[in-house]
C-alpha positions as CSV (number, residue, x, y, z in Angstrom):
1,M,-43.1,-37.7,-104.0
2,R,-45.5,-40.7,-102.7
3,R,-49.3,-40.7,-104.4
4,V,-51.7,-42.2,-102.0
5,L,-55.2,-44.1,-102.3
6,L,-57.8,-42.5,-99.0
7,S,-60.0,-45.1,-97.8
8,W,-62.3,-42.9,-97.0
9,S,-66.1,-43.7,-94.8
10,S,-67.1,-39.7,-94.8
11,G,-65.7,-39.6,-91.0
12,K,-63.9,-38.0,-88.9
13,D,-60.7,-40.7,-88.6
14,S,-60.9,-40.9,-92.3
15,A,-60.8,-36.1,-92.5
16,W,-58.0,-36.7,-90.0
17,A,-56.2,-39.1,-91.6
18,L,-56.0,-36.8,-94.4
19,H,-55.3,-34.4,-92.6
20,L,-52.0,-35.9,-91.6
21,L,-50.9,-37.3,-94.9
22,R,-51.6,-33.6,-96.4
23,Q,-49.0,-32.8,-93.9
24,M,-46.1,-35.3,-94.8
25,P,-44.1,-33.4,-97.5
26,D,-43.1,-36.1,-99.4
27,V,-47.3,-37.6,-99.9
28,Q,-49.4,-36.5,-102.5
29,V,-52.8,-38.2,-102.2
30,V,-54.7,-38.7,-105.3
31,A,-58.3,-39.7,-104.6
32,L,-60.1,-41.3,-102.2
33,V,-62.6,-44.8,-102.0
34,T,-65.9,-44.7,-101.1
35,S,-67.8,-48.1,-100.8
36,F,-71.6,-47.3,-101.1
37,N,-74.8,-49.6,-100.3
38,H,-75.7,-49.1,-104.3
39,S,-79.7,-49.4,-103.7
40,A,-80.0,-47.2,-101.0
41,D,-77.4,-44.5,-103.3
42,R,-75.4,-44.2,-98.9
43,V,-71.4,-45.2,-97.4
44,A,-72.1,-48.7,-96.4
45,M,-72.3,-48.6,-92.4
46,H,-72.2,-45.1,-91.9
47,A,-75.6,-44.2,-94.0
48,V,-74.5,-41.4,-95.1
49,R,-75.9,-39.5,-98.6
50,R,-74.0,-39.8,-101.9
51,S,-75.0,-36.2,-102.5
52,L,-73.2,-35.3,-98.9
53,V,-70.2,-37.7,-99.9
54,E,-69.3,-35.8,-103.2
55,T,-69.7,-32.9,-101.7
56,Q,-67.4,-33.9,-98.6
57,A,-64.8,-34.7,-101.1
58,Q,-65.2,-31.1,-103.8
59,R,-64.9,-29.3,-100.1
60,V,-61.2,-31.1,-100.3
61,G,-60.1,-31.3,-103.9
62,L,-59.5,-34.6,-104.4
63,P,-62.1,-37.2,-106.7
64,I,-63.7,-40.1,-105.4
65,W,-63.3,-44.0,-106.9
66,P,-66.6,-45.4,-105.6
67,V,-67.3,-49.1,-104.6
68,E,-70.4,-50.3,-105.7
69,L,-71.6,-52.6,-102.5
70,P,-74.6,-55.4,-103.1
71,S,-77.3,-55.6,-101.2
72,P,-76.6,-58.0,-99.0
73,C,-73.2,-58.0,-99.9
74,S,-70.9,-61.3,-99.0
75,N,-67.3,-60.5,-98.1
76,E,-66.4,-62.4,-101.4
77,T,-68.1,-60.5,-103.6
78,Y,-66.7,-57.3,-101.2
79,E,-63.5,-58.4,-101.5
80,H,-63.9,-58.6,-106.0
81,L,-65.5,-55.6,-106.1
82,M,-62.3,-54.1,-104.2
83,Q,-59.8,-56.4,-106.5
84,A,-61.1,-54.2,-109.2
85,I,-60.4,-50.8,-107.0
86,W,-56.3,-52.1,-106.4
87,Q,-55.9,-53.1,-109.7
88,R,-56.9,-50.0,-110.9
89,A,-54.6,-48.4,-108.2
90,T,-51.6,-50.3,-110.1
91,A,-52.8,-49.0,-113.0
92,E,-52.1,-45.6,-112.2
93,Q,-48.9,-45.7,-110.6
94,I,-50.2,-45.0,-107.0
95,P,-48.2,-47.7,-105.2
96,E,-49.8,-46.9,-100.9
97,V,-53.3,-47.4,-99.8
98,A,-53.5,-45.5,-96.4
99,F,-56.9,-46.7,-93.8
100,G,-58.4,-44.7,-90.8
101,D,-58.5,-47.7,-88.4
102,L,-57.0,-47.0,-85.2
103,F,-55.9,-50.0,-83.0
104,L,-58.3,-53.0,-84.3
105,Q,-55.6,-55.6,-84.5
106,D,-58.0,-57.9,-86.2
107,I,-58.8,-54.6,-89.0
108,R,-55.4,-54.0,-89.6
109,A,-54.5,-57.5,-90.0
110,Y,-57.5,-58.1,-93.3
111,R,-56.5,-54.4,-94.3
112,E,-52.6,-56.1,-95.1
113,R,-53.9,-59.4,-96.2
114,Q,-56.4,-57.8,-98.8
115,L,-53.1,-55.9,-100.2
116,Q,-50.9,-58.9,-100.7
117,G,-50.2,-60.3,-104.1
118,T,-51.5,-56.4,-105.2
119,G,-47.9,-55.1,-105.0
120,L,-49.8,-51.9,-102.9
121,T,-48.1,-51.3,-99.8
122,P,-51.2,-50.3,-96.8
123,I,-50.4,-47.1,-94.4
124,F,-52.1,-46.2,-91.5
125,P,-51.2,-42.7,-90.9
126,V,-53.5,-42.1,-86.9
127,W,-52.9,-46.0,-86.1
128,D,-52.2,-46.4,-82.6
129,L,-52.7,-42.9,-81.7
130,P,-54.2,-42.2,-78.3
131,T,-57.9,-41.9,-78.4
132,S,-58.6,-39.7,-76.2
133,A,-56.7,-37.4,-76.7
134,L,-57.2,-37.7,-80.3
135,A,-60.9,-36.9,-80.0
136,Q,-60.3,-33.6,-78.6
137,E,-57.3,-32.7,-80.5
138,M,-59.3,-33.3,-83.2
139,I,-62.5,-30.7,-81.9
140,Q,-59.4,-28.5,-80.9
141,A,-58.8,-28.2,-84.4
142,G,-62.3,-27.3,-86.4
143,V,-63.7,-30.8,-86.5
144,K,-67.1,-30.6,-86.7
145,A,-68.7,-34.3,-86.6
146,M,-72.2,-35.6,-86.9
147,L,-73.1,-39.7,-85.1
148,T,-75.1,-41.1,-88.5
149,C,-74.6,-44.6,-86.8
150,I,-75.4,-45.8,-83.5
151,D,-74.8,-49.8,-82.2
152,P,-77.4,-49.4,-79.4
153,A,-75.4,-52.6,-77.8
154,K,-73.7,-50.5,-77.3
155,L,-74.4,-47.1,-76.5
156,D,-77.7,-45.5,-76.1
157,R,-80.0,-44.8,-79.5
158,S,-80.3,-41.3,-77.5
159,F,-76.6,-40.5,-78.9
160,A,-78.1,-40.6,-82.7
161,G,-77.1,-37.7,-84.9
162,R,-76.0,-35.9,-81.7
163,S,-72.7,-33.2,-82.6
164,F,-69.1,-35.3,-82.1
165,D,-68.2,-32.4,-79.6
166,N,-66.9,-31.8,-75.9
167,A,-70.1,-31.9,-74.2
168,L,-70.5,-35.7,-76.5
169,L,-67.3,-37.1,-74.7
170,Q,-68.6,-35.8,-71.4
171,A,-71.5,-37.7,-71.9
172,L,-69.7,-40.8,-73.2
173,P,-69.8,-43.6,-71.3
174,P,-66.8,-44.3,-69.7
175,T,-66.6,-47.8,-71.6
176,V,-67.3,-46.5,-74.7
177,D,-64.4,-45.4,-76.3
178,P,-64.0,-41.6,-77.7
179,C,-63.9,-42.3,-80.9
180,G,-65.9,-45.0,-81.3
181,E,-63.4,-47.3,-82.8
182,N,-65.2,-50.6,-80.9
183,G,-67.6,-49.8,-83.5
184,E,-70.0,-48.1,-81.2
185,F,-70.9,-45.3,-83.6
186,H,-70.1,-43.9,-86.6
187,T,-69.7,-40.3,-88.1
188,F,-70.4,-37.8,-90.8
189,V,-67.7,-34.9,-91.1
190,H,-69.1,-31.9,-92.1
191,D,-66.1,-29.7,-91.3
192,S,-62.2,-30.1,-90.8
193,P,-58.8,-28.7,-91.1
194,V,-59.0,-29.8,-94.8
195,F,-62.5,-28.9,-95.6
196,S,-62.3,-25.3,-98.0
197,S,-65.6,-24.7,-96.4
198,P,-68.5,-26.1,-93.6
199,I,-70.8,-28.0,-95.4
200,P,-74.3,-27.2,-93.5
201,I,-76.2,-29.9,-92.7
202,K,-79.0,-30.7,-90.2
203,P,-80.2,-34.2,-88.7
204,G,-83.0,-35.7,-90.1
205,Q,-85.6,-38.4,-89.2
206,T,-83.9,-41.3,-87.5
207,V,-84.6,-45.1,-87.7
208,E,-83.6,-48.4,-86.4
209,R,-83.2,-50.8,-88.9
210,D,-80.6,-54.0,-89.3
211,G,-79.9,-53.6,-85.2
212,F,-78.3,-50.5,-85.4
213,V,-79.7,-47.1,-85.2
214,F,-79.2,-44.3,-88.2
215,A,-79.2,-40.1,-88.1
216,D,-79.6,-38.9,-91.5
217,A,-77.4,-36.3,-92.1
218,V,-79.9,-33.8,-94.2
219,P,-78.2,-30.6,-96.5
220,N,-79.5,-27.7,-94.7
221,S,-79.7,-25.0,-97.0
222,A,-82.5,-22.4,-98.5
223,S,-82.6,-25.2,-101.7
224,S,-83.2,-27.9,-99.6
225,S,-86.7,-27.9,-98.7
226,Q,-88.0,-30.7,-100.0
227,G,-90.7,-31.7,-97.0
228,L,-91.0,-35.9,-97.2
229,C,-87.8,-35.6,-99.9
230,E,-85.4,-35.0,-97.5
231,T,-85.4,-38.0,-95.8
232,C,-86.9,-40.4,-98.0
233,A,-84.6,-42.9,-99.6
234,H,-85.9,-43.6,-102.7
235,A,-84.5,-39.8,-103.5
236,K,-81.7,-39.1,-105.2
237,D,-79.6,-36.1,-105.5
238,I,-79.0,-35.1,-109.0
239,T,-76.5,-32.1,-110.1
240,S,-76.0,-30.9,-113.4
241,D,-73.6,-29.6,-116.2
242,R,-73.8,-26.6,-114.8
243,G,-74.1,-27.2,-110.9
244,S,-77.9,-27.0,-110.6
245,V,-79.1,-29.6,-108.1
246,F,-82.4,-31.3,-108.7
247,L,-84.4,-34.2,-107.0
248,R,-85.2,-37.5,-108.9
249,C,-87.3,-40.0,-107.7
250,R,-85.9,-43.3,-108.0
251,L,-89.9,-44.9,-107.4
252,S,-90.4,-43.8,-110.9
253,D,-88.0,-45.8,-112.8
254,T,-90.7,-48.6,-112.0
255,N,-94.2,-47.4,-111.6
256,P,-95.2,-44.4,-113.5
257,A,-97.6,-43.0,-110.8
258,F,-93.9,-41.5,-109.7
259,P,-92.6,-38.9,-110.7
260,R,-89.7,-38.2,-112.3
261,Y,-88.8,-34.7,-110.5
262,P,-91.4,-34.2,-107.7
263,R,-92.4,-30.3,-107.3
264,L,-90.9,-29.9,-104.2
265,P,-91.6,-29.8,-101.1
266,K,-93.9,-32.6,-101.0
267,F,-95.7,-32.9,-97.8
268,N,-97.5,-36.3,-98.9
269,C,-96.3,-39.5,-100.6
270,S,-98.0,-42.9,-100.5
271,G,-94.3,-44.7,-101.4
272,Y,-92.4,-42.6,-98.7
273,L,-89.4,-44.9,-97.2
274,A,-87.4,-43.4,-94.0
């Protein structure tokens, strides 16, 4: 049995890569690797909350190996942190690492260079699949995703927060890849064939930052009525050993004026940060 580590961005392509890998009788995916912006507590580039990625991992029944990136993060620092992941994979006798890249040859070449000399073999289960047909196949198979990041130089900011569905594919300009592989958009997948059940979410606040447009994917359940805390960058979901979820205000770490566990919902707060 081939033990495989999967690079997991929280998006649709990662989920589809896992779907394909699990159809291979000689492959066992054993863990997910996700890069987080440590200060924001969100997935790098996709800007998805860590708590939602942890829920994804629960839905697919796999542990997450987090990579904690500083902000800003140089490429040298990134590669140093990734080396620790590759060393862990080798130590745990995982010989292969899977990536969800589709057709960008320079990205694939970079992955391959990253793993040179590590003893690990990169594999690309969704590589070179025609993206127009692939996008439609994903949707037909039950993949549900939300566009969480838009490059406004390539796609209108109004697409942020939209669902990845047939209506979206029809609305995309002809210059935009149907899977967003040229960086036009990134997604958060909240249902797929590999999930044990869907993850209820709703679009939160949309902001423009560092040249990109981000739409917040917000947990949507009866217990998620948090007011401003739902979309505040200082809020962090904490899960107890018993499975209860609490919201902690990270401002309380440096400013005693803010309660560690604020009473919810909160509709006025001087520390709110989108």
